[in-house]
C-alpha positions in Angstrom: 157.8 22.4 35.5 161.3 23.6 36.3 162.6 22.9 39.8 165.3 25.0 41.5 166.9 24.2 44.9 168.1 27.6 46.0 170.9 26.2 48.1 172.5 25.1 44.9 172.4 28.5 43.3 174.7 31.5 43.6 173.4 34.5 45.5 173.0 36.5 42.2 171.0 33.6 40.6 168.7 33.5 43.6 168.1 37.2 43.2 167.4 36.9 39.5 164.9 34.2 40.1 163.2 35.6 43.2 163.0 39.2 42.0 161.7 38.2 38.6 159.0 35.9 40.1 157.7 38.2 42.9 156.3 41.1 40.9 155.3 43.8 40.9 156.8 45.1 44.1 156.2 48.5 45.7 159.2 50.8 45.8 160.4 52.8 48.8 162.7 55.8 48.2 164.3 55.9 51.6 165.7 59.2 52.9 168.3 59.2 55.8 170.8 61.7 57.1 174.5 61.4 56.3 177.0 62.1 59.2 177.5 65.7 57.7 173.7 66.3 57.8 173.2 66.0 54.1 170.3 63.8 52.8 170.8 60.3 51.4 168.1 58.8 49.2 168.1 55.2 48.1 165.4 53.1 46.4 164.3 49.8 47.9 162.1 47.3 46.1 162.9 44.7 48.9 160.2 46.5 50.9 156.6 46.2 52.0 154.1 46.8 54.8 153.6 43.9 57.2 151.4 45.2 60.1 149.1 48.0 61.1 149.0 47.2 64.9 151.7 48.2 65.4 152.3 49.9 62.1 155.4 48.1 60.6 157.2 48.1 57.3 160.3 46.0 56.3 163.3 46.8 54.3 166.0 44.4 52.9 169.4 46.0 53.8 172.4 45.0 51.9 176.1 45.6 51.2 177.6 46.8 47.9 177.9 44.2 45.1 180.9 42.0 44.8 182.2 43.4 41.5 182.3 47.1 42.4 185.0 49.3 44.0 183.1 49.3 47.3 182.6 45.5 47.3 181.2 44.3 50.6 181.0 47.8 52.1 177.9 48.7 54.0 175.6 50.9 52.0 174.9 54.5 53.2 171.3 53.9 54.0 172.2 51.0 56.3 175.0 52.9 58.0 172.8 55.9 58.5 169.9 53.9 60.0 172.3 52.1 62.3 173.6 55.4 63.6 170.3 57.3 63.9 167.5 54.7 63.9 165.4 57.1 61.8 164.4 57.1 58.2 161.6 58.1 55.9 159.9 55.8 53.4 158.8 58.0 50.4 156.3 56.2 48.1 156.5 57.0 44.4 154.3 57.9 41.6 154.9 58.0 37.9 156.4 61.6 38.0 159.1 60.3 40.5 160.2 57.3 38.6 163.0 58.9 36.7 164.4 60.8 39.7 164.2 57.5 41.6 166.3 55.7 39.1 168.8 58.6 39.2 169.1 58.1 43.0 170.1 54.5 42.4 173.4 55.5 40.7 176.5 54.6 42.6 177.2 58.0 44.1 180.3 58.5 46.2 180.0 57.9 50.0 178.2 60.7 51.8 177.1 62.5 48.6 173.5 63.6 48.6 171.5 62.0 45.9 168.6 64.4 46.3 170.8 67.3 45.7 172.4 65.7 42.7 169.2 64.7 41.0 167.3 67.8 42.1 164.6 66.5 44.3 163.0 69.0 46.5 162.9 68.1 50.2 160.5 69.1 53.0 160.9 68.9 56.7 159.7 65.8 58.6 157.9 66.3 61.9 158.7 63.3 64.0 162.1 62.2 62.7 165.2 64.2 61.7 165.6 63.0 58.0 163.6 65.1 55.5 160.9 63.7 53.2 160.4 64.2 49.4 158.1 67.2 49.0 156.6 65.5 45.8 156.1 62.1 47.3 152.3 61.2 47.4 152.9 59.4 50.8 155.9 59.8 53.1 156.2 57.5 56.1 158.2 58.7 59.0 159.8 55.7 60.7 162.1 54.6 63.5 163.9 51.3 63.9 162.0 48.6 65.7 164.3 45.7 65.1 167.1 44.5 62.8 167.6 40.9 61.9 171.0 39.9 60.5 170.9 36.8 58.4 174.2 37.0 56.5 177.1 39.3 55.5 175.0 40.4 52.5 171.6 40.8 54.0 169.7 42.1 57.0 166.1 42.7 57.5 165.0 46.0 59.1 161.6 46.1 60.8 160.6 49.8 61.1 157.7 51.3 63.0 155.8 54.0 61.1 155.3 57.0 63.4 153.4 59.3 61.0 152.4 59.6 57.4 152.3 62.7 55.2 149.7 62.3 52.4 149.6 64.7 49.3 146.3 66.6 49.3 145.2 65.2 45.9 146.0 61.6 46.7 143.7 61.1 49.7 140.2 62.1 51.0 140.9 63.4 54.5 137.5 62.4 55.8 137.3 58.8 54.6 141.1 58.2 54.2 140.4 56.7 50.8 143.3 56.8 48.4 142.6 58.2 44.9 144.5 56.0 42.6 143.8 58.1 39.6 145.7 61.0 41.3 148.3 58.8 43.1 149.5 56.8 40.0 151.7 54.4 41.9 154.4 52.5 40.1 155.8 49.0 40.7 159.2 47.3 40.3 159.4 44.4 38.0 163.1 43.4 37.5 166.2 44.8 35.7 165.3 48.1 34.2 161.5 47.2 34.0 158.7 49.0 36.0 155.0 49.0 35.7 152.2 51.5 35.9 149.0 50.8 37.7 146.5 52.1 35.3 144.6 48.8 34.3 142.8 48.1 37.6 140.3 45.3 38.3 137.8 45.4 41.1 136.7 42.0 42.5 135.1 42.2 46.0 135.6 39.4 48.3 132.2 37.6 48.7 130.6 36.3 52.0 130.6 32.5 52.4 126.9 32.4 51.8 127.3 34.4 48.6 130.1 32.2 47.3 128.2 29.0 48.2 125.0 30.2 46.4 127.2 31.1 43.3 129.0 27.8 43.4 125.7 25.8 43.6 124.3 27.9 40.8 127.4 27.3 38.6 127.3 23.6 39.4 123.6 23.2 38.6 124.1 25.1 35.2 127.1 22.8 34.4 125.1 19.7 35.1 122.1 21.0 33.1 124.4 21.8 30.1 125.8 18.2 30.3 
């Protein structure tokens, strides 16, 4: 088995290894407000839910890559969140995959990705940044805490204030999500993404049920021998 000591690897090598191994990852298309009031939208796959009490999500904030014209410069989403402490996490379905990739292009500072790509916006209720009208789920969030670990990376802990759920994606009474209508996508690495169409259901057993199955399997194995 190959062994890698991450302290011996360059930052890009670490990213390649970690991002390639930890898959699939959910994608957040985060909307924030630029200083001129226009909407900025940026995809994050360094993202996940971590708590429901309080309801918290995390985002990995970073600066621009070393080899670009804005090398080391703070990204628009980070700058906007630091200024306003408000953002919206828009979750994605298959129909939003291509527009999301378009938003990942290196647009000039302050330019609205949603306007350039042609994504319709809708007003949020509890925060100023708008949400994506087509998003299956939009999480209105405020900053809870920011942990700075290096010049290249900070971790934002955001508190989810409210959630907009598309009518066809959820049962309002049971709060059950309809995956057939939601059609979420996941990030792999590079230009690779995955669809969640091949789903396996495997309920967690009680200990008694697990123990009985284990004994039955062991007895059958011993009998076969």
